[in-house]
N, C-alpha and C positions, 0 to 999 in steps of 0.2 A: 504494501500500501504504500502511496506518495506519502509521506510523514507530515506530520501536524506544521502549517505553514507553506507547504508545495502548493504552488499556483499549478492550475490545468485551464488551459484556454479549450474552451468547451469545441471549437470548431476542429480543433485536433483529435477530437475523438469519433467524428464522424468517419463509418466507415470502419471501424477500429473493430478486431476480432474478440468475441467474449467465450473465454472458456471454463467449463466447470471444472468442481475440483478432480476428476480422473484427467484433466488434461484436452478432452472432447470438446470440441467447437458448440457450442451452442448458437452462436448467430452473429449479428455486426449492431454496433450502437447506429440509431439513425437519429436519435435526439435526447435531450435532456430536459428531466421535469423538473420546474422550482415553483413555488409557492412565494408570490410576493407578500412583504408584509407591510404592516404601517410606520409610520412614525420615522422613513427614512432608514430602517433598519434593513441588512442584507437579505434576499431572497434565501430561503433553506430549500436544498437542492434534495428532492425527495428519492429520485432515483432516474435511471436510463431506460428510454425506448428501445428496446431490441429486437430485431427484424430476424425471426427464425425461418426454418426451412418453410417453403409455400407463401414466402413473402407476406407472412401472418404476423404483428406485432404485439409483443407483450411487454410488462413493466417488471423491471429489475430495482428492487429497493436499493438505496444506497446502503445498506446495514448489511446487504448479502455482498457485498464488492470488496473485495480483499486487497485488491491491487490495479493501480491504474498506469502502470510503469511498462516500459519498454515497449510501446505499441501494443498492450494487449491489456485487456479487463479479465481479472479472474474473479471467481464468485466461491462462494461457501454455501453449503448446503443445498437442500433439491429447489430448482428452478420451478416458480409458478407459469405452467404454460397457458394460462388463459389470456385472451385476448385483452390488450390496453384498450380501456377507455378513460377518454380526458374528462377528469371532473372540473366542473365551472370554477374552481378556486385552482386551479392548477394554468400553468402557463408552459409552453414549449419554448425552450431557447432558441433552437435553430428555425425553426417554423415561424415565431411569433416575435422575438426581439431583434434579430438581426434585421439591419437596414430600418429600425427604427430610427425616427427623427424624433430627438429629445433633449433638452435644456443644459446648459452647463452653469450649474449656480452660481460660481464665481463671477463671470462674466456676462451672463444673460444668453449666451451667443447659443444659436442651434447646431447641433452636432450630431451626426450620422453613426450609429451602432456597426461597428467592424466585426465585434466578437466580445465575447466576456468569460470572463475566470473565474473560476472557483477555486476554492481552498478550505480544507478540513482544519477546523477549529482545535481547541485543546480537548475539547469534549467529545471530539471524535466526529463531530457533525460536519457535513458539507453545507458553505454558502457561497453565494455570488459575493465576491469583494472586489472586482475590476473590471471597468467597461472600456474596452478599446474603439476609440470613435476617430472620426474624420471631422473637421471642422466644417461648418455649414450644411446644406440639404444636399446630398449626393444627387437624389433621384434614379430613377431605373437602371441608369447604365453608369459604370464606372468611366468617368471620361478625364476630367480636368484632376490632376495630383493637387491634394490640397493637404494642410499639415495634420498629422496625425498626433494622437496621445493618450498615455494611460490614464485614466481618471479612477478613483475611490468610487465604490456605487453610491453613499453619500452626497457624493459632488454633483449628481444627476438625475433631474427629475422629468416627469413626464411619462414613465413607463405606464402608468395606467391609465392613460388618456387614451380614448380613441384617435385613430390616426386614418383620415379619408384615403390617402394616397401615398402608401407604404412602399419602397423600393424592393427588389428583391437582388441584385447583382450580388450580395454577399451569401445570402442562402443558396443562391444557385451555384456560386466559386465553390462553396463547401460540398455540392453536391457533384461537381464537374465533370468526374470521372465515372457517373453510373450511367449504366445500360438505360435505353428508354423505357423499358419495362419498370425496370427500379426505379426510375424518377417519376413513373406515371404512378407508381406504389404512393411515394412521398407525396404527391400532389394530390391524390385522392384522399387522404389523410388531414390536409390541411382544411382550414373553412373555407368556405366558399368565396370571401372577401379576400384572401390570401392565394387561394389559386388562381383566380384571375390577375391578380398583382404578378404572381410568376409568369403566366403565360403571356403577358404583355412583356415581360422582361427578356424571354426565349426567343431565339431569331426564328424567321419562319420554318427551317429545315428540322431545328431541333423539335418546336414544337409539333409539325407533321408528326414526326416519328412518336412524340409522346401520346399524342391523341390516338395514333391508331392501337396503344396500347390500354387506353381507359376506358372503362365501361361507356355505354351508351349515354346514359344521364350526363355523365361528367363532359362526356364532347359535345353534347346539346349545350349543354351551360356554360362552357368555355367559347364555343364560337360564338354563342349569343351575344356574349359582351366583349368580343372584338369589333371594332368597325369594320363595316361591311368591305371595304378597300383591303383591309388586313386579314379579314375572313377568308376571301377569294386568294389572297396571295396563299396563307396556308394549306387552304384547299389544294391549290396548284402543285405544293411541293409533296402533297399526301400521294400515294400509289391511287391510281385510279379507281381501285375496286374499294379501298376503304373510303376514299372522297364520296363515292357512290352510296356506300352505306349509311353514311355520316349525312349525306343528303337527304336522303331517303326517310331519316328519324325527323326532319324539319318540316312544317308546313310547306304547302305546295310552292304559295306566291313567295315567301323567303327562298325557296331552296332555288325556284327560277331567276330571282334576283341577284342571287351570290354567283351562277353560273354565268349569268350577262357580265359581270364583271371580271370573271375569268379571261384568260387570253383565248381567243377561241381554239386554237390548238390544244391547249388543255382541258377546255371544256367539253370538246367533242367527243373522245373517249368516254368519259364521266357521262355524257347523255346517252350514248349508246349502250353504257349498261345499265341504267336506269329503266331500260326500255324492257330488259329480262325478267322474268318472274323470279323473286328471290333465292329459291331453292333448287335452281336450276344450275347447269353448267355457264349458261350465258351470266347470270346475276352473280355467280361466284368467282368468275376468272377474272385473270389480270389481263390487261392488254397491254402488257408489256415485256412477253417473252424475247427470249434470245433468238433472230431471226437472222440467216443467212442466204444468200445466193447458194447453187450448187457449185458455181467455179470460186467459192471462195476454199482457201487451204486450212487445212488442220491447225498451222500456226496462228491463222486467223481467229478462228473457231477460240482455240484456248485463249488468246488474246481477250477475246468476250467474256469468256466464261471468269476471268482473273479480275473483273472491273470489282472493285469492293462494294458498291452499293447493290450490286446483285445479291438475292437471298438466294440462300443454300438451295431451295426445292426448285427455284429457277436455273440455278447453275449447274445443274444436274445435267443438262441436254441443250443441245440448240436443235432450232426447227428451221427445216430446208424448206425455202419456198423461191417462188419466183418472183420478180420486181414486181411493186413496191415492197421495200421490207418492212414497214409499218403496217400495223394492222390496221383494216385488213388488209393483207397481203395479195399478191398473186397466187398463182394455183400452189396448195400445197404438197410437198413431195414426198416427206416424210421426216422422222427424227434420228438423230445422231447423240448418243449419249456419252457423258463425259469421260466412262472407261475405256471406250471404243477410240475416244481420240487420243486419250494416253497410249495406247498399243500402236498407234498407227505414225509412219513417218511426217515430219512436220509439212511438207509439200503436198501430201496427198489431198485430192479435192473431198469437200464434203460431199458432193454428190454421188460420189461413188461408194459411200459407207451408209446411208441412207437406212435405217430400218422404217420398212412400209408393211411389215406384216400385219401391224393393227390399225384396224380402224381408228381414226379420230371421233371425238363425241361432238354430236350436234349441240348446238346450243340449247335446246330443249330440254335435254338430258336430266333427270330427277336426281336429287341427291343420294339415294339407295343406289340406283346405276352407278354413279360416277365412285361411291366408295366401293363397290364389289370390283368395278374396271382398276382402280388404282391396287386395291387388294389382291387382285388374282394376278395380276401381271408384275407384281412388287413395283409399282412405280410410284416418285413421289412429285410429278406434274403430267397431266394429259394434253394435249392437242385437241382444241375447239373450233371444229371449221363448221362454214356455213353450208348451204345448198349449192352456191357455186364454188366449192371447194377452197375456198378463201380462210386463211388461217384468220381467226378474229380475237383469239386469246389463247390461255391456257389456264388450267383449273390445278390447283396444286396443293399438297397433302394438308397444307395447315390451314388453308381455306375452308377445308371441307372439316378439319377439326372444331373450326371455330364455329360452325353449323350444327356440329354433331352433339356437342356439350351443350348442357343447360343453358337456355339465356343468360342467367344470371352467373354463368360459371368465372367471369372476371371479378364479380363481385364477392363471390366463396373463396378464389385465389386470396382475395384483399383480406378478407374477413375470417375465413375459417368456415367449415360447416354450418349450415343456420341451423341445426339442432345445439349445435356447441355456442351459436349466438346468444340462442334464447336461454340455454342453461347458464350464460355467463353474464348475461345482461344487468347493468349495473356496476360492470368492471371489477376492480381489485377487491 
């Protein structure tokens, strides 16, 4: 355990591994829970919010923490795996205190909170002792470099006051290395106000990636709070099938307004997807598979497969078609799987390698038949071809899983099973 008087800046705890007494990893720290106190007294640190397997969050009391040193948290006793429920009297340091604009009592200046530090008292209780701030109101993005300093908690006021336009730059810096699915989990657990502020601070590409991992209710809430022009830009950055799924949840006039604001070439594939029934190959497919002409070489195909933005299921094969190469393509000729590409010389033409034994899926193929098709032939993606033999897209195994799982599966992954939620309602 860090000794009495040892200072720990809380942003440094984000993502730190938590281990039980046997040395087995329990999860990772995602936030710190404190209780604000009256009279300028430093807040008491109640415990840590720890993310365990399944992205479920639990509460770890500070009384169970034996060490905060060497980039790890060690615990004692049995860890209670019940889902964390924040109480009205509790405050999350990373989620709610970072980026707050408060007042430096000595000068009356506005300062922005960049970090806070906690320390263990002689009574072995943890409390917030210091606030690391930047002079002035920083706003949503880190721009101009301004003076920074570390103040005693007692020298800062305004934490208990509501703030209308709190930034999110420092919160995002704390979670900068998180995968989109994990950042989506963080955002899901924030208040609606804080979620909107974080969305405003994310760039379009990052927000698009995160939206694709959020439950539909959160997606609709966030997109509804963005200005129309920004919402259209974010939809353009999303995969067309995910953008279509989101727009299908909006009122028709609102969806059409956003489509009108999108660039025509970005809106066109989304409009095409919206025409198909939801649980069909056309409704599930992506319109951006890897497409090559038959005179392309294996070297060219592998270069396309290696593009980092390709999702694994789409990078598992290339589809060979006559031009044009954008969907809907010219005549569909067949598929070449990644393993076959690895076995052939780089100068070989992909047109000589196509697997045309399997019939492609029509756009109106229902979900059960798509599932059987992928399972029968051990495929992770299947071509979708219209009546004129044009490739219009590809349906992937992850798209199928999204629709086979219960509608609230993202909620269940974030919160735990419904029966457990009912059993543990009320929190700790």
